[in-house]
C-alpha positions as CSV (number, residue, x, y, z in Angstrom):
1,X,144.9,165.4,83.8
2,X,142.2,167.5,82.0
3,X,140.3,164.3,81.0
4,X,140.2,163.1,84.5
5,X,138.8,166.4,85.6
6,X,136.1,166.2,82.9
7,X,135.3,162.7,83.8
8,X,135.0,163.7,87.5
9,X,132.7,166.6,86.6
10,X,130.4,164.4,84.5
11,X,130.2,161.7,87.2
12,X,128.5,164.0,89.6
13,X,125.6,164.1,87.1
14,X,124.9,160.4,87.8
15,X,124.4,160.9,91.7
16,X,121.1,159.7,93.1
17,X,118.3,162.2,92.5
18,X,120.0,163.9,89.5
19,X,119.1,161.2,86.9
20,X,117.2,162.2,83.8
21,X,113.6,161.0,83.5
22,X,112.4,158.7,80.8
23,X,111.6,160.6,77.6
24,X,108.1,161.6,76.7
25,X,107.5,161.2,72.9
26,X,105.2,163.6,71.1
27,X,103.9,163.5,67.5
28,X,103.7,166.7,65.6
29,X,100.8,167.0,63.3
30,X,99.6,169.4,60.6
31,X,96.3,171.0,60.1
32,X,94.8,168.0,58.4
33,X,96.2,165.5,60.8
34,X,99.3,164.6,58.8
35,X,102.4,163.7,60.7
36,X,104.9,166.4,60.3
37,X,107.4,165.1,62.8
38,X,108.3,164.1,66.4
39,X,109.6,165.6,69.6
40,X,111.2,164.0,72.6
41,X,111.2,165.7,76.0
42,X,113.5,164.5,78.7
43,X,113.5,166.0,82.3
44,X,116.9,166.7,83.7
45,X,118.0,168.0,87.1
46,X,118.0,171.6,85.7
47,X,115.5,171.8,83.0
48,X,113.8,170.1,80.1
49,X,115.7,168.8,76.9
50,X,113.6,169.0,73.7
51,X,114.6,167.1,70.6
52,X,112.8,167.7,67.3
53,X,112.7,166.1,63.9
54,X,110.4,167.5,61.4
55,X,109.5,167.1,57.8
56,X,107.3,168.6,55.1
57,X,107.5,172.1,56.4
58,X,108.2,175.2,54.5
59,X,111.9,176.1,54.4
60,X,113.5,178.8,56.6
61,X,113.1,179.9,60.3
62,X,110.0,179.1,62.3
63,X,108.9,180.2,65.8
64,X,108.7,177.4,68.3
65,X,106.9,177.6,71.6
66,X,105.5,175.6,74.4
67,X,101.8,176.2,74.8
68,X,99.6,176.0,77.9
69,X,97.0,173.3,76.8
70,X,97.5,169.8,75.5
71,X,95.0,170.1,72.7
72,X,95.7,170.2,68.9
73,X,92.2,169.4,67.9
74,X,91.4,172.6,65.9
75,X,92.9,172.9,62.5
76,X,94.4,176.3,63.4
77,X,95.7,174.8,66.7
78,X,94.2,177.6,68.7
79,X,92.9,174.9,71.0
80,X,96.6,174.7,72.3
81,X,95.9,178.0,74.0
82,X,98.6,180.8,74.6
83,X,102.2,180.4,75.2
84,X,103.1,178.8,78.5
85,X,103.5,181.8,80.8
86,X,104.9,180.8,84.1
87,X,103.8,184.1,85.8
88,X,100.8,186.3,85.6
89,X,103.0,189.3,84.3
90,X,105.1,187.5,81.8
91,X,106.1,189.1,78.5
92,X,107.1,187.4,75.3
93,X,110.6,187.3,73.9
94,X,113.9,185.7,74.7
95,X,115.5,189.1,74.1
96,X,113.0,191.1,76.0
97,X,114.6,193.1,78.8
98,X,111.6,192.7,80.9
99,X,112.0,188.8,81.0
100,X,110.2,186.1,78.9
101,X,107.5,183.5,79.1
102,X,108.3,179.9,80.2
103,X,107.2,178.7,76.7
104,X,109.7,180.8,74.8
105,X,112.2,178.8,72.7
106,X,114.8,179.5,70.0
107,X,113.6,179.4,66.3
108,X,113.6,176.1,64.4
109,X,115.4,176.1,61.1
110,X,114.0,174.0,58.2
111,X,116.2,173.1,55.2
112,X,115.2,173.4,51.6
113,X,114.0,169.8,51.5
114,X,111.4,170.6,54.3
115,X,113.4,168.8,57.0
116,X,114.7,170.1,60.2
117,X,116.4,168.7,63.4
118,X,117.1,170.6,66.5
119,X,117.9,170.3,70.3
120,X,116.9,172.9,72.8
121,X,117.1,173.1,76.6
122,X,114.7,175.1,78.8
123,X,115.5,175.9,82.3
124,X,111.9,177.4,82.8
125,X,109.8,174.2,82.1
126,X,109.3,170.8,83.6
127,X,107.3,167.6,83.1
128,X,106.3,168.0,86.7
129,X,109.3,166.6,88.5
130,X,110.4,170.1,89.6
131,X,107.7,172.3,91.3
132,X,110.0,175.4,90.8
133,X,109.5,175.4,87.1
134,X,106.3,175.6,84.9
135,X,104.9,172.2,84.3
136,X,104.0,171.1,80.8
137,X,102.4,167.9,82.1
138,X,99.8,169.4,84.5
139,X,96.2,168.4,84.5
140,X,95.5,169.9,81.0
141,X,98.9,168.9,79.5
142,X,100.8,171.2,77.2
143,X,101.7,171.4,73.6
144,X,104.6,172.2,71.2
145,X,103.7,174.5,68.4
146,X,105.7,175.4,65.3
147,X,104.7,178.7,63.7
148,X,104.8,179.9,60.0
149,X,107.4,182.6,60.5
150,X,110.6,183.3,62.6
151,X,110.1,184.6,66.1
152,X,111.8,188.0,66.5
153,X,112.0,187.4,70.4
154,X,110.6,190.8,71.1
155,X,107.4,191.7,69.5
156,X,104.2,191.1,71.7
157,X,102.5,188.8,72.0
158,X,104.2,186.1,69.8
159,X,107.2,187.6,68.3
160,X,105.6,188.0,64.9
161,X,105.8,184.3,64.3
162,X,102.4,184.1,62.6
163,X,100.0,181.2,62.1
164,X,100.5,177.8,63.7
165,X,101.8,175.1,61.3
166,X,102.3,172.1,63.4
167,X,101.2,171.0,66.9
168,X,102.0,168.2,69.3
169,X,100.3,167.2,72.5
170,X,102.3,166.8,75.7
171,X,100.0,164.6,77.8
172,X,99.3,165.1,81.5
173,X,101.6,162.7,83.5
Protein backbone atom coordinates (compact mmCIF):
# COMPACT_ATOMS: atom_id res chain seq x y z
CA UNK A 1 0.00 0.00 0.00
CA UNK A 2 2.81 2.43 0.82
CA UNK A 3 4.31 1.94 -2.65
CA UNK A 4 1.00 2.82 -4.26
CA UNK A 5 0.75 6.02 -2.24
CA UNK A 6 4.27 7.04 -3.20
CA UNK A 7 3.59 6.29 -6.86
CA UNK A 8 0.41 8.37 -6.70
CA UNK A 9 2.30 11.26 -5.09
CA UNK A 10 4.98 11.21 -7.79
CA UNK A 11 2.43 10.99 -10.59
CA UNK A 12 1.14 14.45 -9.68
CA UNK A 13 4.52 15.89 -10.66
CA UNK A 14 3.89 14.88 -14.27
CA UNK A 15 0.69 16.90 -14.66
CA UNK A 16 0.63 19.48 -17.47
CA UNK A 17 2.32 22.74 -16.48
CA UNK A 18 4.50 21.05 -13.86
CA UNK A 19 7.11 19.50 -16.16
CA UNK A 20 10.79 20.38 -15.75
CA UNK A 21 12.42 22.51 -18.41
CA UNK A 22 15.21 21.24 -20.65
CA UNK A 23 18.52 21.63 -18.80
CA UNK A 24 20.89 24.53 -19.42
CA UNK A 25 24.54 23.43 -19.50
CA UNK A 26 27.25 25.75 -18.18
CA UNK A 27 31.04 25.38 -18.46
CA UNK A 28 33.04 26.43 -15.39
CA UNK A 29 36.38 28.06 -16.18
CA UNK A 30 39.43 29.08 -14.18
CA UNK A 31 41.31 32.37 -14.29
CA UNK A 32 43.31 31.39 -17.40
CA UNK A 33 40.28 29.99 -19.22
CA UNK A 34 40.99 26.36 -18.35
CA UNK A 35 37.94 24.14 -17.95
CA UNK A 36 37.34 23.33 -14.28
CA UNK A 37 34.02 21.58 -14.62
CA UNK A 38 30.44 21.85 -15.66
CA UNK A 39 27.06 22.69 -14.23
CA UNK A 40 23.57 21.80 -15.30
CA UNK A 41 20.53 23.90 -14.39
CA UNK A 42 17.02 22.50 -14.64
CA UNK A 43 13.93 24.58 -13.95
CA UNK A 44 11.30 22.75 -11.95
CA UNK A 45 7.83 23.77 -10.81
CA UNK A 46 9.11 24.96 -7.41
CA UNK A 47 12.70 26.01 -8.06
CA UNK A 48 15.96 25.44 -9.84
CA UNK A 49 18.05 22.27 -9.64
CA UNK A 50 21.83 22.78 -9.93
CA UNK A 51 24.16 19.84 -10.60
CA UNK A 52 27.92 20.42 -10.47
CA UNK A 53 30.90 18.34 -11.54
CA UNK A 54 34.30 19.99 -10.90
CA UNK A 55 37.97 19.09 -11.23
CA UNK A 56 41.40 20.61 -10.54
CA UNK A 57 40.21 22.68 -7.57
CA UNK A 58 41.93 22.90 -4.17
CA UNK A 59 40.58 20.29 -1.73
CA UNK A 60 38.13 21.38 0.96
CA UNK A 61 34.96 23.43 1.26
CA UNK A 62 34.23 26.25 -1.20
CA UNK A 63 31.58 28.95 -1.23
CA UNK A 64 29.19 28.69 -4.15
CA UNK A 65 26.87 31.45 -5.33
CA UNK A 66 24.74 32.59 -8.21
CA UNK A 67 25.98 36.00 -9.40
CA UNK A 68 23.99 38.74 -11.11
CA UNK A 69 25.79 39.08 -14.47
CA UNK A 70 26.63 36.49 -17.12
CA UNK A 71 30.19 37.67 -17.64
CA UNK A 72 33.30 35.70 -16.64
CA UNK A 73 35.71 37.71 -18.82
CA UNK A 74 37.92 39.21 -16.10
CA UNK A 75 40.54 36.85 -14.59
CA UNK A 76 39.27 37.61 -11.06
CA UNK A 77 35.67 37.08 -12.22
CA UNK A 78 34.54 40.40 -10.74
CA UNK A 79 32.83 40.94 -14.11
CA UNK A 80 30.14 38.51 -12.85
CA UNK A 81 29.04 41.23 -10.43
CA UNK A 82 27.66 40.67 -6.95
CA UNK A 83 25.56 37.82 -5.65
CA UNK A 84 22.10 37.61 -7.12
CA UNK A 85 20.06 39.63 -4.61
CA UNK A 86 16.39 39.29 -5.40
CA UNK A 87 15.46 42.29 -3.25
CA UNK A 88 17.00 45.69 -2.59
CA UNK A 89 17.47 45.00 1.12
CA UNK A 90 18.82 41.42 0.89
CA UNK A 91 21.57 40.31 3.21
CA UNK A 92 23.95 37.43 2.71
CA UNK A 93 23.78 34.10 4.42
CA UNK A 94 21.65 30.96 4.54
CA UNK A 95 21.90 31.12 8.36
CA UNK A 96 21.18 34.85 8.62
CA UNK A 97 18.07 35.57 10.69
CA UNK A 98 17.35 38.61 8.49
CA UNK A 99 16.92 36.39 5.43
CA UNK A 100 19.28 35.73 2.56
CA UNK A 101 20.08 36.59 -1.02
CA UNK A 102 18.60 34.65 -3.93
CA UNK A 103 22.14 33.69 -4.96
CA UNK A 104 23.09 32.01 -1.68
CA UNK A 105 23.84 28.29 -1.99
CA UNK A 106 25.35 25.61 0.28
CA UNK A 107 29.11 25.07 0.14
CA UNK A 108 30.73 22.71 -2.36
CA UNK A 109 33.15 20.04 -1.07
CA UNK A 110 36.17 19.14 -3.19
CA UNK A 111 38.00 15.87 -2.46
CA UNK A 112 41.77 15.45 -2.07
CA UNK A 113 42.09 14.63 -5.79
CA UNK A 114 40.58 18.03 -6.73
CA UNK A 115 37.21 16.68 -7.87
CA UNK A 116 33.76 17.37 -6.56
CA UNK A 117 30.15 16.57 -7.41
CA UNK A 118 27.09 18.15 -5.90
CA UNK A 119 23.41 18.74 -6.40
CA UNK A 120 21.58 21.73 -4.92
CA UNK A 121 18.03 23.05 -5.18
CA UNK A 122 17.14 26.73 -4.98
CA UNK A 123 13.58 27.88 -4.38
CA UNK A 124 14.60 31.54 -4.89
CA UNK A 125 15.87 31.38 -8.48
CA UNK A 126 14.54 30.65 -11.93
CA UNK A 127 15.62 30.53 -15.55
CA UNK A 128 12.75 32.91 -16.26
CA UNK A 129 9.85 30.48 -16.24
CA UNK A 130 8.55 31.69 -12.88
CA UNK A 131 8.28 35.48 -12.46
CA UNK A 132 7.90 35.08 -8.67
CA UNK A 133 11.56 33.99 -8.43
CA UNK A 134 14.74 35.89 -9.32
CA UNK A 135 15.76 35.06 -12.91
CA UNK A 136 19.32 33.98 -13.73
CA UNK A 137 18.58 34.13 -17.44
CA UNK A 138 17.40 37.74 -17.72
CA UNK A 139 18.77 40.21 -20.29
CA UNK A 140 22.32 40.14 -18.85
CA UNK A 141 22.34 36.47 -17.84
CA UNK A 142 23.83 35.20 -14.62
CA UNK A 143 26.86 33.30 -13.38
CA UNK A 144 27.83 30.44 -11.11
CA UNK A 145 30.90 31.30 -9.04
CA UNK A 146 33.03 29.01 -6.87
CA UNK A 147 35.05 30.78 -4.18
CA UNK A 148 38.42 29.90 -2.60
CA UNK A 149 37.14 29.32 0.95
CA UNK A 150 34.01 28.06 2.66
CA UNK A 151 31.04 30.38 3.12
CA UNK A 152 30.12 30.75 6.81
CA UNK A 153 26.57 31.73 5.72
CA UNK A 154 26.52 34.76 8.03
CA UNK A 155 29.38 37.22 7.45
CA UNK A 156 28.62 40.17 5.16
CA UNK A 157 28.92 40.55 2.25
CA UNK A 158 30.07 37.07 1.02
CA UNK A 159 30.39 34.86 4.09
CA UNK A 160 34.18 35.07 4.16
CA UNK A 161 34.35 32.93 1.01
CA UNK A 162 37.29 34.88 -0.43
CA UNK A 163 38.57 35.06 -3.99
CA UNK A 164 36.68 33.69 -6.97
CA UNK A 165 38.27 30.49 -8.33
CA UNK A 166 35.86 29.43 -11.06
CA UNK A 167 33.06 31.01 -13.04
CA UNK A 168 30.43 29.85 -15.50
CA UNK A 169 28.11 31.97 -17.60
CA UNK A 170 24.36 31.35 -17.49
CA UNK A 171 23.24 32.89 -20.79
CA UNK A 172 20.14 35.00 -21.26
CA UNK A 173 17.32 32.83 -22.58
